[in-house]
C-alpha positions as CSV (number, residue, x, y, z in Angstrom):
1,M,0.0,0.0,0.0
2,T,1.1,3.5,-0.9
3,F,0.0,6.7,0.8
4,V,-0.8,9.7,-1.3
5,T,-0.9,13.0,0.5
6,T,-2.9,15.7,-1.2
7,L,-2.2,19.3,-0.1
8,T,-4.8,21.7,-1.2
9,F,-4.0,25.4,-1.0
10,R,-6.6,28.2,-1.3
11,S,-6.1,32.0,-1.3
12,G,-7.4,35.2,-2.7
13,D,-3.9,36.3,-3.5
14,R,-3.0,34.4,-6.7
15,A,0.6,35.6,-7.0
16,T,1.5,34.6,-3.5
17,L,-0.3,31.3,-3.9
18,D,1.5,30.4,-7.1
19,E,4.9,31.4,-5.7
20,T,4.4,29.4,-2.5
21,V,3.1,26.3,-4.2
22,T,5.9,26.3,-6.7
23,S,8.5,26.7,-3.9
24,L,7.0,23.8,-1.9
25,K,7.0,21.6,-5.0
26,Q,10.7,22.3,-5.6
27,Q,11.4,21.6,-1.9
28,V,9.6,18.2,-2.2
29,E,11.5,17.3,-5.4
30,R,14.9,18.3,-3.9
31,K,14.2,15.9,-1.1
32,G,13.6,13.1,-3.6
33,A,9.9,12.5,-3.2
34,E,7.5,12.0,-6.1
35,C,5.3,15.0,-6.5
36,K,2.5,15.6,-9.0
37,G,1.2,19.1,-9.7
38,P,0.6,21.8,-9.0
39,H,-2.9,21.3,-10.3
40,Q,-5.5,24.1,-10.4
41,E,-9.2,24.5,-10.3
42,Q,-11.3,27.3,-11.9
43,P,-11.3,30.3,-9.6
44,E,-14.4,30.7,-7.4
45,H,-16.0,34.1,-7.5
46,H,-18.0,35.2,-4.5
47,A,-20.2,38.2,-3.8
48,V,-21.1,39.2,-0.2
49,P,-24.0,41.6,0.3
50,L,-23.1,44.7,2.4
51,Y,-25.5,46.9,4.3
52,S,-24.8,50.4,5.4
53,Q,-26.8,49.9,8.6
54,C,-27.9,46.9,10.6
55,Q,-31.3,46.8,8.9
56,L,-32.6,44.8,6.0
57,G,-33.3,46.8,2.9
58,D,-30.5,49.3,3.4
59,R,-28.2,47.5,1.1
60,S,-25.1,49.0,-0.6
61,D,-22.8,47.4,-3.2
62,S,-21.6,43.9,-2.7
63,W,-18.1,42.9,-1.7
64,N,-16.7,40.7,-4.6
65,Y,-13.7,38.5,-4.2
66,T,-12.0,35.5,-5.9
67,V,-10.6,32.4,-4.3
68,Y,-7.8,30.5,-6.2
69,T,-7.1,26.8,-5.6
70,R,-3.9,24.8,-6.3
71,W,-3.0,21.3,-5.1
72,L,0.0,18.9,-5.0
73,E,0.0,15.2,-4.6
74,I,3.0,13.6,-2.8
75,H,3.3,9.8,-3.3
76,G,4.8,7.8,-0.5
77,S,7.4,9.8,1.5
78,N,5.1,10.4,4.4
79,H,7.7,12.2,6.5
80,I,8.4,14.7,3.7
81,A,4.6,15.3,3.2
82,R,4.3,15.9,7.0
83,E,7.2,18.3,6.9
84,V,5.7,20.3,3.9
85,A,2.2,20.4,5.5
86,G,3.8,21.8,8.7
87,T,5.6,24.6,6.8
88,D,4.8,28.2,7.9
89,L,2.7,29.7,5.1
90,P,1.7,33.3,4.5
91,D,-1.5,34.2,6.4
92,S,-3.4,34.7,3.1
93,I,-3.1,30.9,2.3
94,H,-5.3,28.2,3.7
95,I,-4.1,24.6,3.5
96,E,-6.0,21.3,3.7
97,V,-4.3,17.9,4.0
98,D,-5.9,14.7,2.8
99,V,-4.1,11.3,3.1
100,E,-5.3,8.4,1.1
101,R,-4.1,4.8,1.1
102,R,-3.9,3.3,-2.4
103,A,-3.1,-0.2,-3.5
104,S,0.2,-0.6,-5.2
105,Q,0.1,-1.5,-8.8
106,A,2.2,-4.4,-10.0
107,Y,4.5,-3.7,-12.9
108,R,4.7,-6.2,-15.7
């Protein structure tokens, strides 16, 4: 059985997100682990209604923002995945970690 650790990064700051994820991928590869990605999803656009007072109906323009998502998959190398997941990241980046156990495929 092989463990695959998926690290998902989300941020509203695309430049910082891309720079951070690229740096982490290089760090993983320097340590000799197999790393796939970074992969990306379509950006999510959000609109939050704003009110000038605490009463319904007194609505002003919405606050619009975008969330960007990137993810890396680290195959095996659990200690390296744990180290990368514990790295200090900029405050603007949120990380989620998912570990999945996959059956090893026999090579013919």
